C-alpha positions, 0 to 999 in steps of 0.5 A, spaced: 608 674 611 611 670 617 618 668 619 620 668 612 614 664 610 609 666 603 602 663 606 598 661 600 591 660 602 589 656 596 595 653 591 591 652 585 596 657 583 602 657 587 604 665 586 600 671 584 601 672 576 607 677 575 611 675 582 617 671 581 617 665 587 624 665 587 624 672 592 621 668 597 625 664 602 620 659 602 612 658 600 608 654 605 602 651 601 596 651 606 591 647 602 593 642 597 598 642 593 603 647 590 601 647 582 607 645 577 609 644 570 604 638 568 611 634 565 611 628 569 617 624 572 618 618 568 614 621 562 607 616 565 600 618 567 600 621 574 602 617 579 597 614 583 600 615 590 600 608 595 596 611 601 596 604 605 600 603 611 601 595 610 607 592 611 611 588 606 613 581 608 619 581 612 623 577 606 620 583 602 623 589 607 630 585 607 631 585 600 629 592 600 635 593 606 640 590 601 639 594 595 638 600 599 645 599 602 649 598 595 645 603 592 648 608 598 654 605 600 657 603 592 664 606 591 660 610 585 655 613 590 660 615 595 665 618 590 660 622 586 658 625 593 665 626 595 666 630 588 659 634 588 658 635 597 659 642 597 656 644 591 650 640 593 650 642 601 650 649 598 643 648 593 639 644 597 642 649 604 634 652 604 632 645 606 637 645 611 634 652 614 627 649 615 629 643 618 634 647 623 628 652 624 623 648 625 628 643 630 628 648 635 636 648 637 639 651 642 645 649 646 647 644 649 642 639 646 644 632 644 642 631 638 642 625 632 642 625 626 639 619 621 642 618 614 647 624 615 651 622 609 657 627 608 654 631 613 648 635 612 645 637 617 649 635 622 655 640 620 650 645 621 647 643 628 653 642 631 655 650 632 648 651 634 648 646 640 655 648 642 658 648 647 655 643 651 651 640 646 652 633 642 650 631 635 652 624 634 651 623 626 649 616 623 650 612 616 648 606 613 656 605 611 663 608 613 665 611 607 659 617 607 660 619 614 668 619 614 668 625 609 663 629 614 668 627 619 674 630 615 669 636 613 667 636 621 675 637 623 676 642 617 670 646 621 673 646 627 667 643 630 669 639 636 662 636 639 660 631 633 661 624 632 660 620 627 657 613 627 655 607 622 647 605 624 641 603 621 635 607 623 631 600 624 636 598 630 639 604 634 645 603 638 644 607 643 640 607 650 632 609 651 631 616 652 638 619 650 637 624 645 633 631 646 632 631 638 632 626 632 632 630 626 633 627 618 634 630 611 632 627 605 633 619 608 626 617 611 623 616 605 627 610 604 627 606 611 625 599 609 621 598 615 619 605 616 615 603 622 620 599 626 625 606 624 619 611 627 619 606 634 626 606 635 626 614 634 621 615 639 625 609 644 632 614 644 629 621 644 627 624 651 620 624 653 617 631 651 623 632 646 623 632 638 623 628 632 623 633 626 624 630 618 625 633 611 622 629 606 621 630 598 614 632 596 610 629 590 615 627 584 611 631 579 615 638 581 621 641 577 627 637 581 625 631 577 622 632 571 627 636 568 632 631 569 629 624 570 623 626 566 627 627 560 632 621 561 625 618 560 624 619 553 630 616 551 631 610 556 626 606 558 624 607 566 624 600 570 617 600 573 618 602 580 616 596 585 609 599 589 612 595 596 619 599 596 621 605 599 621 611 594 623 618 593 615 621 593 613 616 599 610 622 603 607 626 596 600 625 599 598 630 605 597 627 612 601 620 609 608 622 613 602 625 620 599 618 621 605 614 620 608 618 626 601 618 630 601 610 628 608 610 631 606 613 637 609 620 637 604 627 639 603 633 637 604 632 629 605 638 625 606 637 617 607 642 612 608 643 604 614 648 603 617 650 596 624 652 597 629 655 592 634 651 591 639 656 587 646 652 583 652 656 583 655 653 578 654 652 569 648 649 567 653 644 564 656 643 571 649 642 574 648 636 568 654 633 570 652 633 578 645 629 576 649 624 572 653 622 577 650 622 583 643 620 582 643 613 583 638 611 577 640 616 572 647 613 572 646 606 569 642 609 565 645 613 562 651 608 561 646 603 557 646 610 551 652 611 546 655 618 547 651 621 542 645 619 545 648 622 552 649 628 549 642 628 547 640 627 553 645 633 557 642 638 551 635 637 552 636 637 560 640 644 559 634 646 554 629 645 559 633 647 565 634 655 561 627 656 564 628 656 571 634 660 570 635 667 574 639 673 574 644 667 571 643 663 576 639 656 576 634 657 581 630 650 582 622 650 587 624 643 591 617 641 593 619 638 601 614 635 607 617 638 613 614 634 619 616 635 626 613 631 632 613 629 640 614 624 645 610 624 650 
């Protein structure tokens, strides 16, 4: 055990028999992906990830941009995140802490946080670089970051500002930041290489980028909710060229993309981070049904009785992840860092 990690040399089994994984603060798989339950998200055969680094045609990328903005800046999404932001921040706190540790923050640094949403991890970065350091938190639309700005004021943070910005065209000078961070956003960059080159451009030479992204799709966080929903309603077949939550599920994919963009000293770790939900299972389902961009329209297709059946099945399946009266899900993520030469 080092620095809060459990290092598993052979990930055919995640944790030895009889040991509860949620007692560990983080689990790092040093070879392969951590084994999980066999239920498949979308109730389909095991996903074959597209390892191609080819870039779709410009018109397709523009379609992805428009859909991304519609999904993540629409009124329903913003309203849901405003309602549930505190619970989600607490639930995913372990991911934020892992990202902050890997970022190697210290007072005086200038940090750019991409896809900040309602403020994670930007609101946690600001105290770490205070008093002389500053954070600029960005997002595609003004509504999400307006809530983050409210939270910053409520917390008395004075070294953070908020700006609407697209990762593919950052409105900042060359060599301006000491760190660039992003939590659960890089998977959805429509033109990934363009966004990574922008990150490279705005970083000072020798400075550091750190991203946390989702791991494989076949993990309890997804299979326990979306996987159950797929038994009740047909899930649209995903566009193989579109940005996807499991974009970096295959070991080495994010590393290759960063290296292609010009970064050096690239490090990529696959982690299992326990996420503790402090409310009831019923509240967890309510949060999922309102926050999930994909689930909301699918649940709306069902009758109230069938939605009740979905709820009952999801809650029943989550019971096996209850620890000491609280839901604790193992989140499989990829944590990557890299340096601008």
